[in-house]
VEXTINU-243278 format. One record per residue (C-alpha): residue number from 1; residue in three letters; x negated, y, z negated. Coordinates in nm, 4 decimals. Last residue first. Layout:
# residues N
<site resi="NUM" resn="ALA" xx="X" yy="Y" zz="Z"/>
...
This chain:
# residues 175
<site resi="175" resn="GLY" xx="13.7148" yy="6.5102" zz="4.6250"/>
<site resi="174" resn="GLY" xx="13.5951" yy="6.5505" zz="4.2690"/>
<site resi="173" resn="PRO" xx="13.3020" yy="6.3163" zz="4.3138"/>
<site resi="172" resn="GLN" xx="13.2414" yy="6.2369" zz="4.6806"/>
<site resi="171" resn="ALA" xx="13.3769" yy="5.9211" zz="4.8340"/>
<site resi="170" resn="GLY" xx="13.1923" yy="5.7730" zz="5.1315"/>
<site resi="169" resn="SER" xx="13.0639" yy="5.4710" zz="4.9459"/>
<site resi="168" resn="THR" xx="13.2295" yy="5.4291" zz="4.6068"/>
<site resi="167" resn="ARG" xx="13.1372" yy="5.6084" zz="4.2923"/>
<site resi="166" resn="SER" xx="13.1125" yy="5.5817" zz="3.9213"/>
<site resi="165" resn="GLY" xx="13.1008" yy="5.9411" zz="3.8072"/>
<site resi="164" resn="THR" xx="12.7864" yy="6.0298" zz="3.6192"/>
<site resi="163" resn="ALA" xx="12.9455" yy="5.9860" zz="3.2773"/>
<site resi="162" resn="GLY" xx="13.1726" yy="5.7013" zz="3.3880"/>
<site resi="161" resn="PRO" xx="13.0704" yy="5.4782" zz="3.0992"/>
<site resi="160" resn="LYS" xx="12.8614" yy="5.6487" zz="2.8313"/>
<site resi="159" resn="ALA" xx="12.4843" yy="5.6886" zz="2.7912"/>
<site resi="158" resn="PRO" xx="12.4351" yy="5.7111" zz="3.1680"/>
<site resi="157" resn="ALA" xx="12.2425" yy="5.4346" zz="3.3414"/>
<site resi="156" resn="TRP" xx="11.9041" yy="5.5109" zz="3.5006"/>
<site resi="155" resn="GLY" xx="11.6690" yy="5.3515" zz="3.2499"/>
<site resi="154" resn="PRO" xx="11.8635" yy="5.0242" zz="3.2270"/>
<site resi="153" resn="LYS" xx="11.8516" yy="4.8871" zz="2.8707"/>
<site resi="152" resn="ALA" xx="11.6279" yy="4.5833" zz="2.8379"/>
<site resi="151" resn="SER" xx="11.7816" yy="4.2595" zz="2.7053"/>
<site resi="150" resn="ALA" xx="11.7045" yy="4.0373" zz="3.0037"/>
<site resi="149" resn="GLU" xx="11.3642" yy="4.1978" zz="3.0636"/>
<site resi="148" resn="ALA" xx="11.2537" yy="4.1286" zz="2.7068"/>
<site resi="147" resn="PRO" xx="11.3922" yy="3.7734" zz="2.7230"/>
<site resi="146" resn="ASP" xx="11.1912" yy="3.6931" zz="3.0412"/>
<site resi="145" resn="ALA" xx="11.3959" yy="3.4587" zz="3.2640"/>
<site resi="144" resn="GLU" xx="11.5820" yy="3.7542" zz="3.4119"/>
<site resi="143" resn="ALA" xx="11.6959" yy="3.6466" zz="3.7582"/>
<site resi="142" resn="LEU" xx="12.0681" yy="3.5788" zz="3.7200"/>
<site resi="141" resn="THR" xx="12.2225" yy="3.7619" zz="4.0158"/>
<site resi="140" resn="LEU" xx="12.5902" yy="3.7059" zz="3.9542"/>
<site resi="139" resn="GLY" xx="12.8652" yy="3.5350" zz="4.1510"/>
<site resi="138" resn="TRP" xx="13.1264" yy="3.5931" zz="4.4186"/>
<site resi="137" resn="ALA" xx="13.1899" yy="3.3120" zz="4.6656"/>
<site resi="136" resn="ASP" xx="13.0770" yy="3.3151" zz="5.0299"/>
<site resi="135" resn="ASP" xx="12.8790" yy="2.9895" zz="4.9752"/>
<site resi="134" resn="GLU" xx="12.5500" yy="3.1775" zz="5.0226"/>
<site resi="133" resn="GLY" xx="12.6355" yy="3.4137" zz="4.7398"/>
<site resi="132" resn="ILE" xx="12.8576" yy="3.7213" zz="4.7281"/>
<site resi="131" resn="ARG" xx="12.7420" yy="3.9730" zz="4.4751"/>
<site resi="130" resn="ALA" xx="12.7721" yy="4.0896" zz="4.1164"/>
<site resi="129" resn="GLU" xx="12.4683" yy="4.2679" zz="3.9764"/>
<site resi="128" resn="ILE" xx="12.4126" yy="4.3367" zz="3.6082"/>
<site resi="127" resn="GLU" xx="12.2990" yy="4.6387" zz="3.4075"/>
<site resi="126" resn="LYS" xx="12.3292" yy="4.6063" zz="3.0299"/>
<site resi="125" resn="VAL" xx="12.3983" yy="4.8707" zz="2.7637"/>
<site resi="124" resn="GLN" xx="12.3977" yy="4.8023" zz="2.3907"/>
<site resi="123" resn="GLY" xx="12.5905" yy="5.0231" zz="2.1461"/>
<site resi="122" resn="SER" xx="12.6445" yy="4.7182" zz="1.9245"/>
<site resi="121" resn="LYS" xx="13.0233" yy="4.7003" zz="1.8899"/>
<site resi="120" resn="ALA" xx="13.0946" yy="4.9225" zz="2.1917"/>
<site resi="119" resn="PHE" xx="12.9147" yy="4.6982" zz="2.4419"/>
<site resi="118" resn="TYR" xx="12.8736" yy="4.8955" zz="2.7641"/>
<site resi="117" resn="LEU" xx="12.8252" yy="4.6851" zz="3.0770"/>
<site resi="116" resn="VAL" xx="12.6796" yy="4.8518" zz="3.3857"/>
<site resi="115" resn="VAL" xx="12.7840" yy="4.7026" zz="3.7176"/>
<site resi="114" resn="VAL" xx="12.5977" yy="4.7072" zz="4.0487"/>
<site resi="113" resn="GLN" xx="12.8115" yy="4.5715" zz="4.3312"/>
<site resi="112" resn="ARG" xx="12.7459" yy="4.3461" zz="4.6271"/>
<site resi="111" resn="VAL" xx="12.9502" yy="4.2163" zz="4.9226"/>
<site resi="110" resn="SER" xx="13.2538" yy="4.4472" zz="4.9591"/>
<site resi="109" resn="GLY" xx="13.1925" yy="4.6371" zz="4.6376"/>
<site resi="108" resn="GLU" xx="13.1277" yy="5.0023" zz="4.7236"/>
<site resi="107" resn="ASP" xx="12.9173" yy="5.1889" zz="4.4740"/>
<site resi="106" resn="TYR" xx="12.9069" yy="5.1473" zz="4.0996"/>
<site resi="105" resn="PHE" xx="13.1333" yy="4.9571" zz="3.8638"/>
<site resi="104" resn="ASP" xx="13.1311" yy="5.0608" zz="3.4952"/>
<site resi="103" resn="ALA" xx="13.2334" yy="4.7645" zz="3.2806"/>
<site resi="102" resn="THR" xx="13.3510" yy="4.8548" zz="2.9311"/>
<site resi="101" resn="VAL" xx="13.3311" yy="4.6004" zz="2.6504"/>
<site resi="100" resn="GLU" xx="13.5216" yy="4.6044" zz="2.3214"/>
<site resi="99" resn="GLY" xx="13.4328" yy="4.3204" zz="2.0872"/>
<site resi="98" resn="LYS" xx="13.3289" yy="3.9585" zz="2.1355"/>
<site resi="97" resn="ALA" xx="13.0732" yy="4.0751" zz="2.3930"/>
<site resi="96" resn="ALA" xx="12.8631" yy="4.2246" zz="2.1093"/>
<site resi="95" resn="ALA" xx="12.7962" yy="3.8804" zz="1.9622"/>
<site resi="94" resn="GLY" xx="12.6914" yy="3.7357" zz="2.2969"/>
<site resi="93" resn="PHE" xx="12.4728" yy="4.0258" zz="2.4124"/>
<site resi="92" resn="ALA" xx="12.1073" yy="3.9364" zz="2.3441"/>
<site resi="91" resn="LYS" xx="12.1349" yy="3.5613" zz="2.2760"/>
<site resi="90" resn="VAL" xx="12.4002" yy="3.5122" zz="2.5445"/>
<site resi="89" resn="TRP" xx="12.1936" yy="3.7140" zz="2.7930"/>
<site resi="88" resn="ASN" xx="11.8740" yy="3.5220" zz="2.7226"/>
<site resi="87" resn="ARG" xx="12.0440" yy="3.1814" zz="2.7490"/>
<site resi="86" resn="ALA" xx="12.2114" yy="3.2853" zz="3.0765"/>
<site resi="85" resn="THR" xx="11.8782" yy="3.4107" zz="3.2109"/>
<site resi="84" resn="ALA" xx="11.7062" yy="3.0819" zz="3.1284"/>
<site resi="83" resn="ASP" xx="11.9810" yy="2.8781" zz="3.2961"/>
<site resi="82" resn="ALA" xx="12.0096" yy="3.1023" zz="3.6038"/>
<site resi="81" resn="ASP" xx="11.6365" yy="3.1328" zz="3.6747"/>
<site resi="80" resn="LYS" xx="11.6107" yy="2.9375" zz="4.0024"/>
<site resi="79" resn="ASP" xx="11.9803" yy="2.8601" zz="4.0510"/>
<site resi="78" resn="ASP" xx="12.0622" yy="3.1595" zz="4.2695"/>
<site resi="77" resn="VAL" xx="12.4216" yy="3.2835" zz="4.2977"/>
<site resi="76" resn="GLY" xx="12.4688" yy="3.2473" zz="3.9238"/>
<site resi="75" resn="LEU" xx="12.8223" yy="3.2057" zz="3.7874"/>
<site resi="74" resn="ALA" xx="12.7357" yy="2.8508" zz="3.6747"/>
<site resi="73" resn="ALA" xx="12.4703" yy="3.0027" zz="3.4474"/>
<site resi="72" resn="LEU" xx="12.7466" yy="3.1799" zz="3.2545"/>
<site resi="71" resn="GLY" xx="12.9463" yy="2.8601" zz="3.2157"/>
<site resi="70" resn="GLU" xx="12.6373" yy="2.6713" zz="3.1009"/>
<site resi="69" resn="THR" xx="12.5372" yy="2.9484" zz="2.8578"/>
<site resi="68" resn="ASP" xx="12.8806" yy="2.9540" zz="2.6945"/>
<site resi="67" resn="GLY" xx="12.8285" yy="3.1696" zz="2.3847"/>
<site resi="66" resn="ASP" xx="13.2034" yy="3.2398" zz="2.3954"/>
<site resi="65" resn="ALA" xx="13.1552" yy="3.6158" zz="2.4107"/>
<site resi="64" resn="LEU" xx="12.8930" yy="3.5822" zz="2.6843"/>
<site resi="63" resn="ARG" xx="13.1143" yy="3.3444" zz="2.8838"/>
<site resi="62" resn="TRP" xx="13.4035" yy="3.5914" zz="2.8515"/>
<site resi="61" resn="VAL" xx="13.1819" yy="3.8806" zz="2.9660"/>
<site resi="60" resn="ALA" xx="13.0705" yy="3.6759" zz="3.2673"/>
<site resi="59" resn="GLU" xx="13.4315" yy="3.5879" zz="3.3527"/>
<site resi="58" resn="GLN" xx="13.5265" yy="3.9561" zz="3.3595"/>
<site resi="57" resn="VAL" xx="13.2207" yy="4.0342" zz="3.5719"/>
<site resi="56" resn="THR" xx="13.3156" yy="3.7650" zz="3.8237"/>
<site resi="55" resn="GLN" xx="13.6822" yy="3.8674" zz="3.8329"/>
<site resi="54" resn="LEU" xx="13.5946" yy="4.2328" zz="3.8882"/>
<site resi="53" resn="SER" xx="13.3344" yy="4.1602" zz="4.1561"/>
<site resi="52" resn="GLY" xx="13.5752" yy="3.9405" zz="4.3502"/>
<site resi="51" resn="THR" xx="13.8755" yy="4.1756" zz="4.3358"/>
<site resi="50" resn="SER" xx="13.6529" yy="4.4649" zz="4.4365"/>
<site resi="49" resn="PRO" xx="13.5529" yy="4.7056" zz="4.1641"/>
<site resi="48" resn="TYR" xx="13.6014" yy="5.0814" zz="4.1941"/>
<site resi="47" resn="GLY" xx="13.4892" yy="5.2765" zz="3.8919"/>
<site resi="46" resn="VAL" xx="13.5606" yy="5.2302" zz="3.5233"/>
<site resi="45" resn="VAL" xx="13.7049" yy="4.9131" zz="3.3721"/>
<site resi="44" resn="HIS" xx="13.7813" yy="4.8229" zz="3.0115"/>
<site resi="43" resn="LEU" xx="13.7752" yy="4.4461" zz="2.9673"/>
<site resi="42" resn="PRO" xx="14.0651" yy="4.3209" zz="2.7580"/>
<site resi="41" resn="PRO" xx="13.9860" yy="4.1337" zz="2.4371"/>
<site resi="40" resn="HIS" xx="13.9675" yy="3.7572" zz="2.4870"/>
<site resi="39" resn="SER" xx="14.1998" yy="3.4569" zz="2.4545"/>
<site resi="38" resn="SER" xx="14.4791" yy="3.5781" zz="2.6882"/>
<site resi="37" resn="TYR" xx="14.2417" yy="3.6256" zz="2.9795"/>
<site resi="36" resn="ASP" xx="14.0612" yy="3.2974" zz="2.9135"/>
<site resi="35" resn="THR" xx="14.3901" yy="3.1067" zz="2.9235"/>
<site resi="34" resn="GLN" xx="14.4978" yy="3.2904" zz="3.2393"/>
<site resi="33" resn="TYR" xx="14.1624" yy="3.2154" zz="3.4064"/>
<site resi="32" resn="ALA" xx="14.1836" yy="2.8474" zz="3.3079"/>
<site resi="31" resn="HIS" xx="14.5372" yy="2.8274" zz="3.4494"/>
<site resi="30" resn="SER" xx="14.4272" yy="2.9887" zz="3.7761"/>
<site resi="29" resn="THR" xx="14.1374" yy="2.7466" zz="3.8095"/>
<site resi="28" resn="ASP" xx="14.3609" yy="2.4488" zz="3.7338"/>
<site resi="27" resn="SER" xx="14.5894" yy="2.5503" zz="4.0206"/>
<site resi="26" resn="SER" xx="14.7032" yy="2.2350" zz="4.1920"/>
<site resi="25" resn="CYS" xx="14.8883" yy="2.0935" zz="3.8953"/>
<site resi="24" resn="GLY" xx="15.0734" yy="2.4170" zz="3.8293"/>
<site resi="23" resn="ALA" xx="15.1850" yy="2.4389" zz="4.1917"/>
<site resi="22" resn="LEU" xx="15.3220" yy="2.0863" zz="4.1681"/>
<site resi="21" resn="LEU" xx="15.5102" yy="2.1684" zz="3.8492"/>
<site resi="20" resn="GLY" xx="15.6475" yy="2.4899" zz="3.9950"/>
<site resi="19" resn="GLY" xx="15.7585" yy="2.3130" zz="4.3103"/>
<site resi="18" resn="LEU" xx="15.9317" yy="2.0466" zz="4.1009"/>
<site resi="17" resn="VAL" xx="16.1091" yy="2.3156" zz="3.8971"/>
<site resi="16" resn="ALA" xx="16.2128" yy="2.5049" zz="4.2123"/>
<site resi="15" resn="ALA" xx="16.3306" yy="2.1852" zz="4.3822"/>
<site resi="14" resn="ALA" xx="16.5351" yy="2.0924" zz="4.0753"/>
<site resi="13" resn="ALA" xx="16.6931" yy="2.4388" zz="4.0717"/>
<site resi="12" resn="ALA" xx="16.7759" yy="2.4181" zz="4.4421"/>
<site resi="11" resn="ALA" xx="16.9288" yy="2.0723" zz="4.3956"/>
<site resi="10" resn="ALA" xx="17.1339" yy="2.1958" zz="4.1004"/>
<site resi="9" resn="GLY" xx="17.2585" yy="2.4944" zz="4.3013"/>
<site resi="8" resn="ALA" xx="17.3471" yy="2.2749" zz="4.5974"/>
<site resi="7" resn="ALA" xx="17.5338" yy="2.0377" zz="4.3669"/>
<site resi="6" resn="ARG" xx="17.7113" yy="2.3260" zz="4.1978"/>
<site resi="5" resn="THR" xx="17.8110" yy="2.4784" zz="4.5340"/>
<site resi="4" resn="LYS" xx="17.9224" yy="2.1434" zz="4.6712"/>
<site resi="3" resn="ARG" xx="18.1265" yy="2.0757" zz="4.3567"/>
<site resi="2" resn="ALA" xx="18.2910" yy="2.4195" zz="4.3744"/>
<site resi="1" resn="MET" xx="18.4083" yy="2.3513" zz="4.7285"/>
């Protein structure tokens, strides 16, 4: 009886290892995300992001920090100005993205979400928009081909994250 139990246990262990190897091979995206996550400072989050908006903004901050204009442009939901905007954003915010960054998520994020990035190292503030594109995948609106527009501080954003109470549709501050 002990042999059957050991053999069954060994077979189960081998199946688990093989399953893990196969799962690892099929999930390059997950592995890349985990590598990026462990290679960058954590993103501080305020507000109510959706899973898609949070992942997209996190990846955008990583691309900024890495100076990866191609990777940032690839997050664009519209190709028209994505390359120029990515270059502008990396030039304006790349160095600051290597340090502490807080993302303040506004409104409800089922299909679109305004996000304000606060770069602690430089004191810069940047408004971005995460949204679902035509392929039903989350991405960024990259429509700032003018360097001055790309680096401009949003006039409406509070000086500090969460200062006006990041909100979600239907929720009232304090209630």
